N, C-alpha and C positions, 0 to 999 in steps of 0.2 A: 583174100582171106575167105576160107570155106565157111559156109553157114552151118552152125551147130544144130543138131537135131536131138531132141530129148524124148526118150521113151516114157511110157506111163510110169514105169518104176522109178525113173530119174525124177519125174515130177513129184511123185509121192515122197521120195527121199528128201527133196528140197523142202517141201511143205512140212515134213516131220522135223526138219532142222528149226523151223520157226516155232513149232509146237514145243520143242525141247528147250527153248529159251533165247534163241538168237533173234535179233531184230531183222526187219526187212532190209535195212541198209547193209548189215553184216552178211546176210545171205547173198545179196546182190554182188557184194565185193568178192565173196568166196567163189561163187559160180560164174562170175562175170556176166551178170544179167542186168538188164535195165528194169526199173520199177514197173514199167508197163507190161513187160514179159512175165514178171512174177505175179502181177495181178491176173494175167490171163491164165496162168497155171492154177491159181486159186479158184477162179470161176469154173474151170474145167473139172476140177476135183469136187467142187460143190455140187455140180450137176450129177456126177457119178454117185456121190453119197446120198443125194436126194432120192435116188431110185431104190436105196436099201431101206429096210424097215427101221423105224426109229424105236428101238426097244427100251432105251433108257433116257429119262428126262432128269437133268440135274435140278436139285432144289435151289431155293433162293439164296441160301447161305453159300452153296457151292458156286453159284454164278457170281456172287460178290467176291469170293476168294479168287476165282478165275480172272475176274476183272482187275483185282488188285495185283495179281501176279503179272498180268499183261502190262500194267502200268510200270511195275518195277522192272520188267524186262526191257521195256522201251527206255526207261531212265538209264539203266546200266549200259544199254547199247549206245545211247547218245554220249555218255561219259567215255566209253571206249573209243568212239569216233573222235571226240575232242582230244583224247590222249594220243591217238594215232596221228592226228593232224599236227600237234605240237612236237611229236617225235620226228615227223618228216621235216618240220621247220628247223629243228636243231641239227639235223643231219647235214645241212648246208654249212660249209666251213666258213665262207665269208658272210658278211652282214647281209641278210636277205633284203632285197629291194621290194618296193611296193608292188611292182609288176609280178614278182614271184609270189608274194602273199595273195594277190588277187587270183592268180592261177591255182594256188593251193585251195583257196576258198571255193572256187568253182568246182574243183574235183570232189571235195567233201560235201558240197551242196547236192551233187548228183547222187551221193550215197545216202542222203537223207538229213544232213545237218542244216539247220536254219541259217539263212544268210546273215541275219542280225547277230546270231551267236558266233558264227565263224569270224565275222568282222571284229567283234569285240575281243575274241581270243587272240586274233592276229594283230590287234591294235591298228586297224585301218578304218576309215570312215566308210559308211555305206555308199556315200556319193562317189567315192573313188572306185568302188566295186562295179557300179553300173557304167556301161560304156557311154561316153559323151558323143552326141551326134555333132559332127563338124558342120559348120554353116556352109551352105552351098551358095556362093555368090553368083550373081548374074554375069555372064561372060562379057557383055557389052559395057558394064559399069563396074569398075573395080571398087568404088566406094558404096555400092548398093548394100543396104542392110536387109537381112533376112527377117521376116516376120509377117504379120497379117497384111494383106494387100491394102494399099491406101484407097479408101472409097473416094470416088470422084463426085460426090454429092452430099448434101445434108438435107435435113427435114425442116420445113417451115410451118406455116399456118395449116391446121387440119392435117398434119403429117404429109403435106405435099412435098414432092421431091424438088429440091433446088440444086441445080447443077453448079459445079465449082466455077464455071465461067461467069455465072451471075454473081456469085460470092466475090469474085475478083473485082467486078465492077463496083459492087457496094463497098468493097474495101478501099478502092481508089477514091471514091466519093468521101468516105469517112476520113481518110488521111489528108485529102485536100482541104477539108473543112477544119480539121484539128490536127495539123501536122506534128504538134508537140506531144500527142498522146502515144503511149506505148501500146504493145499488142494486147495487154490485159484490159486496158480501158476501151480499146477498139472492140474487143470481144463483148464487153458490156453494152456498147452502143448497138452492135449488130443484133444482140439478143433483144434489147429493149425496143428498138425502132422497127425491126423487121421480123420479130418472133422466130428467129433462127435457132434451131437446136444445134449449137456449135460450141466447141470448147476452145480454150485459149491455145492449146497445142496445135490445133489445125490452123487457127488464125496466124500463129507464129510461123508455121511451115509455109503457108501461102504468101504471107508478107515477106518472108525471106526470099522466096522464089521471084517475087515481083520487085525486090529491092526497096521495100517500104519500111524496113526496120530502122529504128533510131540507133545511132552508134552507141555501143556499150561503154559506159563510163565506170571505171573501177574507183571506188571511194577508198582512199587510204587515210589512216589516222595521222595527224600532224604531231610533231614533237619527237623526242628521243626517249628511249626506255631508261627509267630511273636506275641508278646504281647506289651502292652504299658509299657514304661520304663521311669524312672526318671534318666536322664543323668546328672551327677555332675562332671565328670572328663574327661580329654583328653584321647583318645584312649580306651574308654570304649565301644563305639558302632560305627561300621563302616557300611556304606551302599554302595553297589556295583550295577552297572547297565551298560547298553550298549547304546551308542548313535551313530547313523549313519548319515553321511553327504554325499550328492551326489555332485560330481564335475561336471563342465560344460561338460567334455568329457565323462560323463557317469560312471566314476569310483566311487566306494564307499569308504569312509574313516570310519572305524569302531573304535570307542573309547570305550574301557572298562576301567572305572575309578572307584575310591573308594574315598569316602569323610568321614571325621571324623565329627560326628554329633555335638560334643561339640565345636570344634574350627572352623568348616566349611572349613577346609583345605583339598585339594585334596592330599591324602597321597599316592596314587598309580594310575598309568595309563598305558595302553598299546594301541598303535595306530597301527592298522593292516588293511589289505585289507578284512579280514574275521573275524567274531566274533565266536570263538570256545571255547570249554572248556579249551584248552591249553592256549589260550590268557588270559583268566580269571585267570588261575593258575599262569602264569608269572606275571601278575599285582599284585596278592596277595603276592607272594614270594618277589617281589621287595619292596612292601610296608612294609612287616614285617622286612626286613633287614634295610631299610632306617630309620624306626621309632623305631627299636630295641625292637620289641614286641615279647614276648615269651609265655605269658599266660594271662588268664582273658580277652579275647577279644570276643566280640559278633559281628558277621557279618550278616547283613540283606540283602536279595536279593528278587527279584520277582520270578516268577515260570517259567522263561525261561529254555530251555533245557540245557544251559551251566551250570546253577546253581543247577539243580535237578539231575545231572548225578552222577553215583557212583564214578567216578574219582574225581569229585569236592569234594564230601563228604569225601573221603579218605584223601585228602589234609587237610581238616579242622580237622579231627581227629588226624592226625600226628602232626599238629602244635597247638593243644589244642585250637581250635577255635570253639565257639558255633555258629553253623549256623542256622539261622531261616529264614523262608519264610513268606512273607506277604500273606494275603488271596487273592484269585483270584479277579480281577477287583477292586482293592483298591490301586491305586498308591499313594494315600495320606499317606499311612503308610511308604512309601519310599520317603517322601516329600523333604528331603534335597538334595538328588542326583538328583531328578527330577527338583528341583529349579535351581541347577547348570546347568543342560542341557538347561533350558529355558534361563538363562543368556548367555550361550555360543551361542545360536542361535541369541539372540537379540543384544549382544554387540560385537560379533566377526563375525559370519557367514554372517549375513545380511548386515554388513558394508564392506565386502570384496568379491571379486570374487574368488571362489575356482576353479582354472583352471583344476587341476589334483590331483593325490594322493599326490605327493611331496609338492605341494603348500598347500594342506589341512593339511598335517602333520605339516608343519612349522607354519601355522596360529594357529592351536590348541595348539601346544606345547608352543608357545609364549604367548597365552592367559592364559594358566594354570599357567605359571610363574608370569604373571601380577596379576592373581587372588589371588595367595598365598601371594605374596610379597606386592602388592600395593592396590588392590581393597578393599575399606572400606565397612563394613557391619553395618547396623543400629542395628541389634540384638547384635552386639559385641561392642557397644558403639563407633561405627564409627572408627574402626581400622581394619587392615588387619588380616587374619588368623594367619600368622607367628608372627605378633606383639602380638596377643592375647596369643599365646603359650608362647612367651618370658615373658610376664607379669605374666602369670599363674604360670610359673616355678620359678619365682624370689620370 
């Protein structure tokens, strides 16, 4: 393609187009110029005009009007570019692809349209517009990652350089002394004992290369996921949960209790200072013995650590208990035991001063006896849980 040559008259004509209202982008498109060439023409004509006498100086009002006109011309020019771009997009008969939109945005960016505006009009993200650099992997290692080179040293006392070979020796010594520590604790030891400026990621990488990492153990929750059930008999579904009460002296009273969904009776409970898996196991064993349950029992709990432990699941298997867990953040699936805890707070705890653990133990124990023997329930035809059981068995 032959190179075009513009005479002085051509250049003046082009610049007059801008003075008459066209934008730089429109003039570049019309005369097939690049923005840099148009800027060169402007500079050349400014030099010529500078040699001519300046006979007229516009006033401040005229300069303000010229500035306002210039801004309006630029705005009109941008809108025309956007309209032309959308018209080019609609000319395509099939659905335009992202690649086509990107090529269209690049064309109108050369004409003066902003990338952000073009991407917004074409409904593509700016991250899709910019080309992605493909990772160049090392030919000798297919699994090699591209990134910052791995430094083969760290800093110690007074910022002295400590080679990785020395760190490997220290790592061997630390792992021999405490082989049950993970890489995070080993990092703390290296920092504390040797004043090394080293992070856990580097310790993990070196330990993995030396084969010193502990095997990864995936912890899974025990039990099955709870489902909706139609309860028609006593001792068919139990619900277990933990309620804590704080005494005036700062002590905590932990109640691990079990409710029968059909009769609403508290069939088992354990009141302790701490709520552990062993406390839950004691409450279940006591409830099984007192209610003479041997099989076909469903036990529902939340996802607390006491109920998701392996020890708790082993107890359920030994006693033929089907243990199911409610979904996370759904206490309404354990509504009956949660309702009892609400009654315990409203009808017992809020009406009495719990001075210490002994006082709280006595109050909770007395309320559970009252609840089972005397408290009437609207859902049970206004009779107590024990009365409901006696009428059901007769």
